[in-house]
C-alpha positions in Angstrom: -115.1 27.0 -48.3 -115.9 28.3 -51.6 -117.3 31.9 -50.8 -114.2 33.4 -49.4 -110.8 34.1 -50.7 -107.6 33.1 -49.0 -104.6 35.4 -47.8 -103.2 33.4 -44.9 -103.6 32.0 -41.5 -102.4 32.1 -37.9 -104.7 32.2 -35.4 -105.2 31.7 -31.7 -107.9 29.1 -30.1 -109.0 27.8 -26.9 -107.1 26.3 -23.8 -103.9 24.9 -24.8 -103.6 26.4 -28.2 -101.1 28.9 -29.6 -101.4 32.4 -31.0 -99.7 35.1 -33.3 -99.4 38.7 -32.6 -100.2 39.3 -36.1 -103.3 37.5 -37.1 -103.7 36.9 -40.9 -107.0 36.8 -42.5 -109.4 35.5 -45.2 -111.7 38.1 -47.2 -115.3 37.4 -47.7 -116.9 37.6 -51.2 -120.3 38.6 -52.2 -122.0 35.3 -51.5 -120.7 35.2 -47.8 -121.5 38.7 -47.2 -125.0 37.9 -48.1 -125.0 35.1 -45.6 -123.6 37.6 -43.1 -126.2 40.3 -43.6 -128.9 37.6 -43.4 -127.6 36.8 -40.0 -127.6 40.6 -39.0 -131.3 41.0 -40.0 -132.6 38.2 -38.1 -131.0 38.6 -34.8 -131.9 42.6 -34.7 -134.8 43.5 -32.3 -135.3 40.2 -31.5 -138.5 40.1 -29.8 -140.3 42.2 -33.1 -141.7 40.2 -35.9 -143.0 43.0 -37.8 -140.0 45.0 -38.5 -138.0 43.2 -41.3 -136.6 45.5 -43.9 -135.9 42.8 -46.5 -139.1 41.7 -47.5 -139.2 37.8 -47.4 -141.7 36.6 -50.1 -144.7 34.4 -49.2 -142.3 31.2 -49.6 -141.0 32.3 -46.0 -144.4 33.5 -44.6 -146.1 30.4 -45.1 -143.6 27.8 -44.5 -143.8 24.9 -42.0 -140.9 22.8 -41.8 -143.2 19.5 -41.2 -144.7 20.3 -44.7 -141.4 20.4 -46.4 -139.6 17.2 -45.7 -137.4 17.3 -48.7 -135.7 20.5 -47.5 -134.2 18.2 -44.7 -131.0 15.5 -44.6 -131.5 13.0 -41.9 -135.2 12.9 -41.4 -135.2 10.5 -39.0 -133.1 13.0 -36.7 -136.2 15.2 -37.1 -139.3 13.1 -36.4 -139.5 13.9 -32.8 -139.4 17.4 -33.0 -142.0 17.6 -35.8 -144.1 15.5 -33.5 -143.5 17.7 -30.6 -143.9 21.3 -31.8 -147.3 21.2 -33.7 -148.7 19.9 -30.5 -146.8 21.6 -28.0 -145.3 24.6 -29.3 -142.9 26.8 -27.1 -143.7 30.5 -27.3 -142.4 33.7 -25.6 -145.3 33.4 -22.7 -142.6 31.2 -20.9 -138.8 31.9 -20.2 -136.7 29.4 -21.9 -133.6 28.2 -20.3 -131.2 24.9 -21.1 -130.9 23.9 -17.7 -135.0 23.3 -17.2 -135.2 19.4 -18.5 -138.0 19.8 -20.6 -136.7 22.7 -22.6 -133.7 20.6 -24.0 -135.8 18.6 -26.0 -137.1 21.9 -27.9 -133.2 22.9 -28.0 -131.9 19.8 -29.2 -135.2 19.5 -31.9 -134.4 23.3 -33.5 -130.9 22.8 -33.6 -130.9 19.8 -35.5 -133.7 21.4 -37.4 -130.9 24.4 -38.5 -128.0 21.7 -38.7 -129.8 19.4 -41.2 -131.3 22.0 -43.7 -129.7 20.6 -47.0 -129.1 24.1 -48.6 -128.8 27.7 -47.7 -132.3 28.3 -49.2 -133.9 25.6 -46.6 -131.8 26.9 -44.0 -133.2 30.3 -43.9 -136.8 29.4 -44.7 -136.2 27.2 -41.6 -134.6 30.2 -39.5 -137.4 32.9 -40.9 -140.3 30.1 -39.4 -138.4 29.9 -36.1 -137.7 33.6 -35.8 -141.5 34.5 -36.2 -143.0 31.4 -34.4 -140.5 30.4 -31.8 -139.5 31.4 -28.1 -137.0 34.0 -29.0 -134.7 33.1 -26.3 -134.8 29.3 -27.6 -134.7 30.4 -31.0 -131.1 32.3 -30.5 -129.6 29.7 -28.3 -130.3 26.8 -30.9 -129.6 29.0 -34.3 -126.3 29.6 -32.9 -125.4 26.4 -31.7 -126.3 24.9 -35.1 -124.8 27.7 -37.5 -121.2 27.4 -35.7 -121.3 23.7 -36.4 -122.6 23.9 -40.0 -119.9 23.6 -42.4 -121.0 26.3 -45.1 -121.5 29.0 -42.0 -117.9 28.8 -40.7 -116.4 32.0 -40.3 -119.8 34.1 -39.7 -119.7 36.8 -37.2 -122.5 37.0 -34.7 -123.6 40.3 -32.8 -122.5 39.5 -29.7 -125.1 37.8 -27.3 -125.0 40.9 -24.8 -126.1 42.9 -28.0 -128.7 40.2 -29.2 -130.0 40.2 -25.3 -128.8 43.1 -23.4 -131.7 42.3 -20.9 -129.6 39.5 -19.7 -126.6 41.7 -19.2 -127.3 45.6 -18.6 -129.6 46.8 -15.6 -132.6 48.0 -15.9 -131.8 51.7 -15.3 -129.7 51.3 -18.3 -132.4 49.8 -20.2 -134.9 52.0 -19.3 -133.0 55.1 -20.2 -132.3 53.6 -23.8 -136.4 53.4 -23.9 -136.5 56.7 -22.8 -134.5 58.2 -25.6 -135.9 56.5 -28.5 -139.3 57.6 -27.0 -138.6 61.1 -26.3 -137.6 61.2 -30.2 -133.7 61.7 -29.4 -134.4 65.2 -28.6 -131.0 67.0 -28.0 -129.2 64.1 -29.6 -126.4 64.9 -32.0 -126.0 62.8 -35.2 -122.7 61.1 -35.5 -122.0 59.3 -38.9 -125.6 60.5 -40.1 -127.4 58.4 -37.2 -128.4 59.6 -33.5 -125.9 58.4 -31.2 -126.9 58.0 -27.5 -124.4 56.8 -24.9 -125.8 56.0 -21.5 -123.8 55.2 -18.8 -124.1 51.9 -17.1 -123.5 50.8 -13.6 -123.1 47.4 -12.2 -125.5 45.8 -9.5 -123.1 47.6 -6.5 -124.0 51.2 -7.4 -126.3 51.8 -4.9 -123.7 50.3 -2.2 -122.4 47.0 -1.4 -124.9 44.5 -0.3 -121.9 42.3 1.1 -117.8 42.0 0.5 -118.8 40.0 -2.8 -120.3 42.8 -4.5 -116.9 44.7 -4.4 -115.9 42.1 -7.4 -119.3 43.4 -9.7 -117.1 45.0 -12.1 -115.3 41.1 -12.7 -118.2 39.0 -12.4 -120.5 41.3 -14.2 -118.5 41.6 -17.1 -120.2 41.3 -20.4 -117.4 40.0 -22.3 -116.4 37.4 -19.2 -120.1 36.0 -19.2 -120.4 36.2 -23.1 -117.3 33.7 -22.8 -119.0 31.4 -20.7 -122.1 31.3 -22.7 -120.5 30.3 -25.6 -118.2 27.8 -24.3 -121.7 26.0 -22.9 -123.1 26.8 -26.8 -120.0 24.9 -28.3 -120.4 21.8 -25.7 -124.1 21.7 -24.8 -124.9 18.8 -22.3 -127.8 17.6 -24.2 -125.7 16.3 -27.2 -123.0 14.3 -28.6 -122.3 16.7 -31.0 -123.0 16.8 -35.1 -121.5 14.1 -37.1 -118.3 14.3 -37.8 -118.0 17.0 -34.9 -118.2 14.7 -32.0 -117.6 16.7 -28.6 -115.7 13.5 -27.3 -113.0 14.2 -29.7 -112.0 17.7 -27.8 -111.9 15.9 -24.2 -115.0 17.4 -23.4 -115.0 15.8 -19.6 -111.7 17.2 -19.2 -112.1 20.5 -20.6 -115.2 20.8 -18.2 -113.3 20.4 -15.3 -110.4 22.6 -16.9 -112.4 25.7 -17.6 -114.2 25.7 -14.3 -111.3 25.1 -11.9 -109.4 28.2 -14.0 -112.7 30.3 -13.4 -112.2 29.9 -10.0 -108.5 30.6 -10.0 -109.1 33.9 -11.7 -111.9 34.5 -9.4 -109.7 34.1 -6.3 -107.3 36.1 -7.6 -109.4 39.0 -8.1 -110.9 38.2 -4.5 -107.3 38.7 -3.4 -107.3 42.1 -4.9 -110.0 43.2 -2.8 -108.8 42.1 0.6 -111.4 38.9 0.4 -110.2 35.2 1.1 -111.1 31.9 0.1 -114.0 31.3 -1.9 -116.7 30.2 0.7 -117.9 26.7 0.3 -122.1 25.7 -0.1 -123.7 24.2 2.6 -127.0 22.9 1.8 -127.6 23.0 5.6 -126.5 25.8 6.6 -126.6 29.8 5.9 -124.8 31.1 2.4 -123.7 34.4 3.3 -123.3 36.3 0.1 -126.8 37.5 -1.4 -127.0 38.8 -4.8 -129.2 41.3 -6.4 -128.7 41.5 -10.1 -131.0 44.8 -11.0 -131.7 42.6 -14.4 -135.1 42.0 -15.8 -136.3 39.9 -18.6 -138.1 41.3 -21.7 -141.2 40.4 -20.2 -140.9 42.7 -17.3 -140.5 40.6 -14.8 -137.2 40.9 -12.4 -134.8 38.3 -12.3 -135.0 36.9 -8.7 -132.8 37.7 -6.2 -131.3 36.4 -2.8 -130.3 37.8 0.3 -127.7 37.8 2.3 -127.3 34.7 4.9 -130.2 32.7 3.0 -130.6 28.8 4.0 -131.6 26.7 1.3 -132.6 23.8 3.6 -136.2 23.9 2.9 -138.9 22.0 2.2 -138.8 22.9 -1.3 -135.5 21.7 -1.6 -135.5 18.5 0.4 -135.7 16.6 -3.4 -133.0 18.1 -4.7 -130.5 18.1 -1.6 -131.4 14.5 -1.8 -130.4 14.0 -5.2 -127.1 15.5 -4.7 -126.5 13.3 -2.0 -127.3 10.2 -3.7 -125.5 10.8 -6.7 -122.5 12.5 -5.4 -122.2 9.3 -3.3 -122.4 7.0 -6.7 -119.3 9.5 -8.1 -117.1 9.4 -4.9 -117.5 5.5 -5.1 -116.1 5.7 -8.6 -113.3 8.3 -7.9 -112.1 6.2 -4.8 -112.4 2.8 -6.5 -111.6 3.5 -10.1 -108.8 1.6 -11.4 -108.9 3.4 -15.0 -105.6 5.4 -15.8 -105.5 9.7 -15.1 -106.4 10.7 -18.5 -109.5 8.1 -18.8 -110.7 8.6 -15.1 -110.4 12.6 -15.6 -112.3 12.4 -18.8 -115.2 9.9 -17.1 -115.1 12.4 -14.2 -115.9 15.6 -15.9 -118.3 14.0 -18.3 -120.4 12.1 -15.0 -120.2 15.6 -13.2 -121.6 17.7 -16.0 -124.2 14.8 -16.6 -123.6 15.1 -20.7 -124.6 12.6 -23.3 -120.8 11.1 -23.0 -121.4 10.2 -19.5 -120.8 6.5 -19.1 -124.0 6.2 -17.2 -126.2 9.1 -17.1 -128.8 7.3 -15.4 -126.6 6.2 -12.7 -124.5 9.8 -12.4 -127.0 12.3 -13.1 -126.0 15.9 -13.3 -124.4 17.4 -10.1 -123.7 20.6 -12.1 -127.6 21.0 -13.0 -128.4 19.4 -9.4 -126.5 22.2 -8.1 -128.1 25.0 -10.3 -131.5 23.9 -9.9 -131.0 24.0 -5.9 -129.6 27.5 -6.2 -132.1 28.6 -8.5 -135.1 28.7 -6.3 -137.6 31.3 -6.7 -141.4 32.0 -6.9 -143.9 30.1 -9.3 -143.7 31.7 -12.7 -145.5 31.0 -16.0 -148.3 28.5 -17.0 -146.5 25.4 -15.7 -146.0 26.9 -12.3 -142.0 26.3 -12.6 -139.5 28.8 -10.5 -138.7 31.9 -12.4 -135.1 31.3 -13.7 -132.5 32.8 -11.8 -128.9 33.7 -13.0 -127.9 30.1 -12.5 -130.8 29.1 -15.0 -128.9 30.7 -17.4 -125.2 30.5 -18.7 -125.0 34.2 -19.8 -125.7 35.3 -16.3 -124.0 32.4 -14.5 -120.8 34.1 -13.7 -122.6 37.1 -12.0 -123.2 35.5 -8.6 -120.8 34.7 -6.0 -122.7 31.5 -5.6 -121.5 30.2 -9.3 -118.0 30.1 -8.0 -119.2 28.3 -4.4 -121.3 25.4 -6.0 -118.6 24.5 -8.6 -115.9 24.6 -6.0 -118.0 21.9 -4.2 -118.2 19.9 -7.6 -114.4 20.2 -8.3 -113.7 18.7 -4.9 -114.5 15.3 -6.8 -111.8 16.3 -9.4 -109.1 17.0 -6.7 -110.1 13.6 -4.8 -109.6 11.5 -8.0 -106.2 13.4 -8.5 -105.2 12.7 -4.9 -105.3 8.8 -6.1 -102.6 9.3 -8.5 -98.7 10.0 -7.9 -97.6 13.8 -7.4 -95.4 14.7 -10.0 -91.7 14.3 -9.0 -88.2 15.5 -10.3 -87.9 13.2 -12.9 -91.6 13.9 -14.4 -90.9 17.7 -14.4 -87.0 18.0 -15.3 -86.0 18.7 -19.0 -82.9 17.1 -19.3 -80.3 19.3 -21.3 -82.5 22.3 -21.0 -82.6 25.1 -18.5 -84.4 28.0 -18.0 -81.5 30.5 -16.9 -83.2 33.7 -16.3 -86.5 35.4 -16.8 -86.9 39.6 -18.2 -90.2 40.8 -16.9 -91.1 44.4 -15.9 -90.2 45.6 -12.6 -94.2 46.2 -12.2 -97.4 45.5 -14.3 -100.5 48.1 -14.4 -104.1 47.7 -14.2 -106.8 50.4 -15.0 -110.8 50.8 -15.8 -111.3 51.8 -18.9 -114.5 52.9 -20.8 -116.0 50.4 -23.4 -119.0 50.4 -25.5 -121.8 48.0 -26.3 -124.5 48.3 -28.7 -128.0 47.7 -26.9 -130.3 49.3 -29.4 -131.9 45.9 -29.6 -133.3 46.9 -26.2 -135.7 49.3 -27.5 -139.1 48.8 -29.4 -138.9 50.4 -33.2 -141.5 51.5 -35.6 -141.9 50.1 -39.0 -140.2 52.7 -41.8 -140.2 52.2 -45.4 -137.2 52.8 -48.1 -139.8 55.1 -49.8 -139.7 57.9 -47.0 -136.3 57.5 -45.7 -132.7 58.1 -47.7 -130.9 56.2 -44.8 -127.9 53.6 -46.5 -128.2 51.2 -43.2 -131.3 51.0 -43.4 -132.3 50.2 -47.1 -129.2 48.0 -46.5 -131.5 46.1 -43.5 -130.8 47.2 -40.3 -133.8 48.3 -38.8 -133.0 50.5 -35.8 -134.7 53.9 -37.1 -136.5 56.5 -35.7 -139.0 58.6 -38.4 -136.5 57.2 -40.9 -133.4 58.0 -39.6 -130.6 55.7 -38.0 -130.1 55.5 -34.4 -127.4 53.5 -32.2 -127.6 53.4 -28.4 -124.6 52.6 -26.5 -124.3 51.2 -22.7 -120.7 52.6 -21.9 -119.2 51.1 -18.6 -115.8 51.2 -17.0 -114.3 47.8 -17.2 -110.9 46.1 -16.5 -107.7 46.2 -18.6 -104.0 46.6 -18.3 -101.1 47.9 -19.7 -99.4 45.7 -22.6 -96.3 43.8 -20.9 -93.8 41.3 -22.5 -91.0 38.9 -21.2 -88.1 37.3 -22.6 -86.6 33.8 -21.1 -83.4 33.1 -21.5 -83.0 29.4 -22.3 -79.9 27.0 -22.7 -80.7 23.7 -24.8 -77.8 21.2 -25.1 -79.7 20.8 -28.9 -81.9 21.8 -31.3 -85.5 20.6 -30.3 -89.2 21.5 -29.9 -90.5 22.8 -26.5 -93.5 24.2 -25.2 -93.6 27.2 -23.0 -96.1 28.0 -20.3 -97.1 30.6 -18.3 -99.2 31.0 -15.1 -100.2 33.5 -12.6 -100.6 32.6 -8.9 -101.5 34.6 -5.6 -98.1 35.1 -3.5 -99.8 35.8 -0.3 -103.2 35.1 1.2 -105.8 38.1 2.3 -103.6 38.6 5.6 -100.7 38.8 4.1 -99.4 35.2 4.7 -97.1 33.1 2.6 -99.1 30.6 0.4 -96.8 27.7 -0.4 -97.1 25.8 -3.3 -98.3 22.8 -1.1 -101.5 24.6 -0.5 -101.8 26.9 -3.3 -101.4 24.9 -6.5 -104.9 24.6 -7.2 -104.8 28.9 -7.6 -102.7 29.5 -10.6 -104.1 30.3 -13.6 -102.7 29.6 -17.2 -101.9 32.8 -18.9 -100.3 30.9 -22.1 -99.4 27.9 -24.0 -97.2 27.7 -27.1 -94.5 25.8 -29.0 -91.0 26.8 -29.5 -88.2 25.7 -31.8 -84.8 25.7 -29.8 -81.6 25.9 -31.0 -78.4 24.3 -29.6 -76.7 27.0 -27.4 -78.5 30.1 -25.7 -82.4 31.3 -26.9 -83.8 34.5 -25.9 -87.7 33.5 -26.1 -89.3 36.9 -26.1 -93.1 37.3 -26.1 -95.8 39.6 -25.7 -98.9 39.8 -24.0 -100.9 40.2 -27.2 -99.6 37.0 -28.4 -101.0 35.0 -25.8 -103.4 32.1 -26.6 -107.0 31.8 -25.5 -107.3 35.9 -25.2 -109.4 37.7 -27.8 -110.3 41.6 -28.5 -113.6 43.1 -27.6 -116.6 42.6 -30.2 -117.1 44.8 -32.8 -120.4 46.5 -32.0 -123.6 45.4 -34.0 -123.7 48.9 -35.6 -120.3 49.0 -36.6 -120.6 45.3 -38.0 -123.5 46.4 -40.0 -121.6 49.2 -41.4 -118.7 46.8 -42.4 -120.8 44.4 -44.1 -122.7 47.0 -46.0 -119.4 48.7 -47.0 -117.7 45.6 -48.3 -121.0 45.0 -50.1 -121.1 47.7 -51.9 -117.9 49.0 -52.5 -114.0 47.9 -52.6 -113.8 47.8 -49.1 -113.0 44.1 -47.8 -114.6 42.5 -45.2 -112.0 40.5 -42.8 -112.3 36.9 -41.5 -110.2 35.6 -38.5 -110.7 34.5 -34.9 -109.2 38.0 -33.6 -112.8 38.5 -31.8 -113.1 34.6 -31.5 -116.4 33.4 -29.2 -114.6 30.9 -28.0 -112.1 33.6 -26.4 -111.5 35.2 -23.0 -111.5 39.4 -23.3 -107.6 40.2 -23.1 -108.2 43.2 -21.0 -109.0 40.4 -18.3 -105.8 39.1 -18.5 -104.5 40.4 -15.0 -106.0 40.8 -11.4 -107.1 44.4 -10.6 -103.9 44.3 -7.9 -103.8 47.4 -5.6 -102.8 51.2 -6.1 -100.2 50.6 -3.8 -99.0 47.5 -5.3 -100.0 43.9 -4.6 -97.5 41.1 -4.8 -98.5 37.9 -7.5 -96.1 35.5 -8.8 -95.9 34.1 -12.2 -94.9 30.8 -13.0 -92.7 29.9 -16.2 -92.1 26.5 -17.5 -90.1 25.1 -20.5 -90.9 21.5 -21.2 -90.4 18.6 -24.1 -93.2 19.1 -27.0 -95.6 15.9 -26.5 -97.1 16.0 -30.2 -101.1 15.4 -29.7 -102.9 12.7 -31.1 -104.0 14.6 -33.8 -101.8 17.6 -35.4 -103.1 21.0 -33.9 -105.7 22.6 -36.9 -105.1 19.7 -39.2 -109.2 18.8 -39.5 -110.3 22.7 -39.3 -109.4 25.9 -40.6 -108.5 28.1 -37.6 -109.2 31.5 -39.5 -112.9 30.5 -39.5 -113.1 28.5 -36.8 -112.5 27.4 -33.2 -112.7 23.6 -34.1 -115.2 22.6 -31.8 -115.5 18.5 -32.4 -112.2 18.4 -34.3 -109.8 16.8 -32.0 -107.4 19.2 -33.5 -107.6 22.2 -31.4 -105.1 21.5 -28.6 -101.4 22.5 -29.0 -100.0 19.1 -27.5 -100.9 16.2 -25.4 -100.1 17.5 -22.1 -103.0 17.1 -19.1 -104.9 20.5 -18.9 -103.2 22.4 -16.2 -99.9 20.5 -16.0 -97.9 20.9 -13.8 -100.6 21.7 -11.6 -103.2 19.5 -12.3 -102.4 17.0 -9.4 -101.5 17.7 -5.6 -98.4 18.9 -4.8 -97.1 17.3 -1.5 -93.3 18.1 -1.7 -93.0 21.4 -3.5 -89.2 20.8 -3.6 -90.2 18.3 -6.8 -90.6 21.7 -8.6 -86.8 22.9 -8.3 -85.9 22.1 -11.4 -84.0 24.1 -14.0 -86.5 24.3 -16.5 -89.3 25.8 -14.2 -88.9 29.4 -12.9 -91.2 31.3 -10.2 -90.8 34.9 -10.1 -92.3 37.8 -7.8 -94.3 40.4 -9.9 -96.5 43.4 -8.3 -99.3 44.6 -10.1 -100.5 48.1 -9.2 -103.7 49.5 -10.3 -104.4 53.3 -10.9 -107.9 53.4 -9.9 -109.8 52.6 -6.9 -113.6 53.0 -8.0 -115.6 50.4 -10.4 -118.3 52.6 -10.6 -119.7 54.9 -13.1 -121.6 57.8 -10.8 
């Protein structure tokens, strides 16, 4: 990319990718900083159209994309959208969600509009038009998806989605408190770094008492970084498209990835349930009551609250008969494929994942439908809302709120049963499939115990309040003059929501490995339960679904003894918490007007899970878990990792070179284990560990 100065790169990616403790960077130049500044401006105070500090000229104000056809490549791709929008626009009087079928044509059309803009000038005009005239949820969703795919925008750092749309992440009390501080003129608020600095202690939904046992896990299910990860995963692989030209999602084994991401979410959730003395994830029965209710305490910007669900709710009601029939019909068709397919393992898994999600790479979308969306629509029922009388979208209607509700894990447990049923039709892994001839994992050196705790983290929710119009003539505020419009009477303010979030102390391990020759190998580390909630042993034959992958990386073994040392800070797929909107603005401003260097790297990549959520909470007196360590022959991927994208600037979605090797995701736990003794090979080791938790409460007040 011309607008970047290279330094070096080694970087973490997503599932099955390696990482380095020291992430080297590239430095943004002035052209790139101008692009970064544009995105920071366009996403701030998203529901206000009159507060832009930068003055866009009349070419922006009067712009209509369908009147400037020369601004776009591949016009045939935009014909439908240019016909749709003038006749049936989508404004903020409706709540957009990509789950609702009629909204996907808007998302697809707007994403194409941004993607096919032929240059930066055309792109910014299209973005400005959409920012001023379109539904804001649609705008942010489509712009994020398209910008992450455009080659000329690789490396752009977006504000976190929870800071763009705090309404979908923070409870109503937090947002009301933020509004009051601003309405009261920041009375008695001290300045920090020349800005009014407000910190609001923000609670999870169980602050008034746990409405059921599952609400004990609010600190985990409602973690904003965790939910943001899932939102961006769905942004990276939206079901309604094959992917941009040259970045087709099938290159990334999207079906297998869909299955593995959700299987790992269930495994990680189960570990957290055990830490709270809650057992198996409950099944979802369409004909019986679903015990855990959910009360989110969220509200939309429009003022209406997210629908809640009482305990012991029964979904078998007349309004749901059609959805239930669809689940039966399409589920039976998928089960028939599972039970009769002659496809090889990788092909069958890939097909099944695409079928279950119902994405455009499904072998027959008309025949197999989308159990994913059928289930979501079933559990998202609520009162009618809006001019079309559709149900008010609930937590399962938005990807960024899905993980909050225990019902998410129950419906995906049902969906993944098709996967486990498929894998059971293939031979289990036996000794010869698992052994690494000439290599033995002799000893594992791990700390005697691991420690977790709750720690305060801040998010910038300044977007949650409406702001007035200031002018550069009445303020000397540097950030305002640079384009940041969170000001009160000409002076900057920042409002932060502070929450206790799960974290852990750093740890490392060393593997003593003997090899009969110099060779490449991969190392994988999983964590799994040792006992169930009643203290009973969990045998591998019943427990293999519950192992959660922590790391996966390549090593170069030498002949003889190898001491493989690895820190948790080097684990792949894990990222640091995001820089706040306010600090991001300051960094871009400083890099623009001074010698400060704005670094571009993937340390806070959108495609990673917060590093602090690596370990389950454990218990105050210690809770037993087990690590699984594996050293295995290296199987090169079909396309060399990182060979088709720059990992400093991108997660490589649609590149076909994201993955470290060609092993099936989750190997060796990706098939049912009928005889645990097959895992008694020299290159495998199970290791018991205790996790101690320093605190017992997850609420702030």
